[in-house]
C-alpha positions as CSV (number, residue, x, y, z in Angstrom):
1,M,-21.5,5.2,19.0
2,K,-18.0,3.5,20.2
3,R,-18.1,1.6,16.8
4,L,-18.1,4.8,14.9
5,L,-15.2,5.9,17.3
6,L,-13.3,2.7,17.2
7,L,-13.5,3.0,13.3
8,L,-11.8,6.5,13.4
9,A,-8.9,5.5,15.3
10,L,-8.2,2.7,13.3
11,A,-8.5,5.1,10.0
12,A,-5.4,6.8,11.0
13,V,-3.5,3.6,11.1
14,L,-5.1,1.3,8.7
15,P,-5.9,1.4,4.9
16,C,-9.3,-0.4,4.3
17,A,-10.3,-3.2,5.6
18,S,-13.2,-5.6,4.6
19,A,-14.4,-9.2,5.2
20,A,-16.7,-11.3,2.7
21,D,-19.7,-10.0,4.1
22,N,-18.4,-6.6,5.4
23,I,-17.9,-3.4,4.2
24,S,-15.7,-1.1,5.5
25,K,-14.3,2.2,3.9
26,I,-12.7,5.8,5.2
27,N,-13.6,7.6,2.4
28,G,-16.5,6.8,0.3
29,S,-19.8,5.9,0.0
30,I,-21.5,2.2,0.1
31,S,-24.3,0.8,-2.0
32,T,-26.2,-2.3,-2.2
33,E,-28.1,-4.5,-4.3
34,A,-31.6,-5.3,-4.0
35,N,-32.5,-8.2,-2.1
36,S,-29.0,-9.2,-1.4
37,S,-27.4,-10.0,2.5
38,Y,-24.5,-8.4,4.0
39,G,-22.6,-7.8,7.2
40,N,-21.5,-4.8,9.2
41,L,-22.1,-1.5,6.4
42,E,-19.4,1.0,7.7
43,T,-17.8,4.2,6.5
44,V,-16.6,7.7,7.7
45,N,-17.0,10.1,5.4
46,G,-20.0,8.9,2.8
47,S,-23.2,7.7,2.5
48,I,-24.9,4.6,2.6
49,Q,-27.8,3.5,0.6
50,L,-29.6,0.1,1.2
51,A,-31.8,-1.2,-1.9
52,T,-35.0,-2.9,-1.5
53,G,-35.0,-5.9,0.6
54,V,-31.8,-6.0,2.1
55,R,-30.3,-7.7,4.9
56,A,-27.6,-6.2,6.9
57,G,-25.9,-6.1,10.2
58,V,-24.6,-3.0,11.8
59,V,-24.7,0.3,9.7
60,E,-22.8,3.0,10.4
61,T,-21.4,6.4,9.1
62,V,-19.6,9.2,10.5
63,N,-20.4,12.2,7.8
64,G,-23.2,10.8,5.4
65,N,-26.6,10.3,4.7
66,I,-28.5,6.9,5.6
67,H,-31.0,6.1,3.1
68,L,-33.2,3.1,3.3
69,D,-35.3,1.5,0.9
70,D,-38.7,-1.1,1.7
71,N,-38.5,-3.8,3.3
72,V,-35.1,-3.2,5.2
73,Q,-33.9,-5.4,7.8
74,A,-30.8,-4.5,9.8
75,R,-29.3,-4.6,13.6
76,S,-28.5,-1.0,14.1
77,I,-28.3,2.3,11.8
78,D,-26.1,5.0,13.2
79,T,-25.0,8.6,11.6
80,V,-23.1,11.5,13.5
81,N,-23.5,14.0,11.0
82,G,-26.5,13.0,8.6
83,R,-29.8,12.3,8.2
84,I,-31.6,8.9,8.2
85,R,-34.5,8.2,5.9
86,A,-36.4,4.7,6.2
87,G,-39.2,3.4,3.6
88,R,-41.8,1.1,4.7
89,N,-41.5,-2.3,6.4
90,L,-37.9,-1.7,8.0
91,V,-37.1,-4.2,10.5
92,L,-34.3,-3.2,12.8
93,A,-33.5,-5.4,15.7
94,R,-32.2,-2.3,17.8
95,G,-32.6,1.5,17.3
96,L,-31.6,4.4,15.2
97,E,-29.5,7.4,16.2
98,T,-28.3,10.3,14.5
99,V,-26.3,13.6,16.3
100,N,-27.0,16.2,13.9
101,G,-29.7,15.4,11.3
102,G,-33.1,14.1,11.1
103,I,-34.8,10.6,11.4
104,Y,-38.1,9.7,9.4
105,V,-39.3,6.2,9.2
106,D,-42.3,6.0,7.1
107,R,-45.4,3.0,7.8
108,G,-44.9,-0.9,8.7
109,S,-41.7,-0.8,10.4
110,R,-40.4,-2.0,13.7
111,I,-37.4,-0.5,16.0
112,G,-36.4,-2.9,18.7
113,G,-34.5,0.0,20.7
114,D,-34.4,3.7,20.7
115,V,-34.5,6.9,18.5
116,E,-32.5,8.9,19.1
117,T,-30.8,12.6,17.5
118,V,-29.5,15.6,19.3
119,N,-30.0,18.1,16.8
120,G,-32.6,16.9,14.4
121,A,-36.6,16.2,14.2
122,I,-38.0,13.0,14.4
123,G,-40.7,11.5,12.3
124,L,-42.7,8.6,12.4
125,V,-45.7,6.9,10.6
126,G,-47.6,4.1,11.1
127,T,-44.5,2.4,13.4
128,Q,-43.6,0.7,16.3
129,V,-41.0,1.4,18.8
130,D,-40.1,-0.8,21.4
131,G,-37.9,1.7,22.7
132,G,-38.0,5.4,23.6
133,I,-37.7,8.6,21.8
134,E,-35.0,11.0,22.6
135,T,-33.5,14.7,21.5
136,V,-32.8,17.5,22.7
137,N,-33.3,19.8,20.1
138,G,-35.3,18.5,17.8
139,D,-39.2,18.1,16.6
140,I,-40.9,14.9,17.2
141,T,-44.1,14.0,15.3
142,V,-45.2,10.3,16.5
143,G,-47.4,10.0,13.5
144,I,-50.9,8.3,12.7
145,D,-51.0,5.0,14.2
146,S,-47.3,4.5,15.5
147,H,-46.7,3.1,18.8
148,V,-44.0,3.8,21.2
149,K,-43.7,1.8,23.9
150,G,-40.8,3.6,26.0
151,G,-41.9,7.0,26.1
152,I,-40.5,10.4,24.8
153,T,-37.8,12.1,26.4
154,V,-36.3,16.1,25.8
155,T,-33.3,17.0,27.4
156,R,-31.9,20.1,28.3
157,P,-29.2,21.4,26.1
158,S,-25.8,22.0,27.4
159,F,-24.9,25.6,28.1
160,G,-23.5,28.0,25.8
161,L,-23.0,31.7,25.1
162,S,-25.7,32.5,22.1
163,L,-27.7,35.7,22.6
164,T,-30.5,34.2,20.5
165,P,-33.6,32.7,22.8
166,P,-33.6,29.1,22.3
167,R,-36.5,27.5,19.9
168,K,-39.2,25.5,21.6
169,P,-39.1,22.0,20.4
170,R,-42.6,20.9,19.0
171,I,-43.7,17.9,19.8
172,V,-46.8,15.9,18.0
173,V,-48.6,12.6,19.2
174,G,-50.7,12.0,15.7
175,P,-54.4,10.4,15.1
176,G,-54.6,6.8,16.8
177,A,-51.0,7.1,17.9
178,V,-50.2,5.5,21.3
179,V,-47.1,6.6,23.5
180,E,-46.5,4.4,26.6
181,G,-44.1,5.8,29.7
182,S,-43.8,8.6,30.6
183,L,-43.3,11.9,28.5
184,R,-40.7,13.8,30.4
185,F,-39.6,17.3,28.8
186,D,-36.5,19.0,30.7
187,R,-36.9,22.2,28.6
188,E,-39.7,24.2,27.4
189,V,-41.5,22.7,24.3
190,T,-44.7,22.4,22.8
191,L,-46.9,19.7,23.2
192,Y,-49.6,18.9,21.0
193,V,-51.7,15.7,21.0
194,H,-54.7,14.4,19.0
195,D,-57.6,13.4,20.8
196,S,-57.7,9.6,19.5
197,A,-54.2,9.1,20.7
198,R,-53.5,7.3,23.8
199,I,-50.1,8.8,26.2
200,G,-48.6,8.3,29.4
201,P,-48.0,10.7,32.1
202,V,-46.7,14.1,31.3
203,N,-43.7,15.7,33.2
204,G,-42.7,19.2,32.3
205,A,-45.4,20.6,29.5
206,N,-48.8,21.2,29.1
207,V,-50.9,19.2,26.6
208,L,-52.8,20.8,24.1
209,R,-55.3,18.6,22.3
210,F,-56.4,18.8,18.4
211,S,-58.7,17.1,16.5
212,T,-57.9,17.8,13.0
213,G,-55.9,15.8,10.6
214,T,-52.7,17.3,11.4
215,A,-51.5,19.8,14.8
216,P,-51.9,23.6,14.3
217,E,-48.7,24.7,13.0
């Protein structure tokens, strides 16, 4: 996120700067061509689309969604106000992060770092995460055959003046999934774990077991 803040600061004093293998914008979306290689892809106000087979460095936007087709490789992917949706076989050297928006990653993918949101759901299917998963207000689904090596953390939201009772995040560890490390919940959640899943120690929640294809609603 430090790079995003730097990009915002540059927007106030510079037009648009780009190198031969980088794309950097202030206002506007970024699209790519299939099976092509790029450097860093950065914009402030706009979405980013990575076509099938694209290889890229850092992929960042502030206000916009990020969509990844199948077989994409990148260093890291971040947005502030937007969702991240990845197709199959994503290979990411570092992590995925958004503040206000959800994250979904499809089968065969490998994330080298953490997967983080503040206000947004996280969903994984058949994905390996070498880091951990963290959220404040989002639901988490570690779907079928996924493997998270760094545990799960749900942190307590900061103090607010809302009179509405806070919604409990729904955490699901699905069939054949593995979560190594601890599952730490600093706020009340509903935790469902499939009978075939394996998890580490749980702090702050009761485990509700299920044996069907999907967790109870």
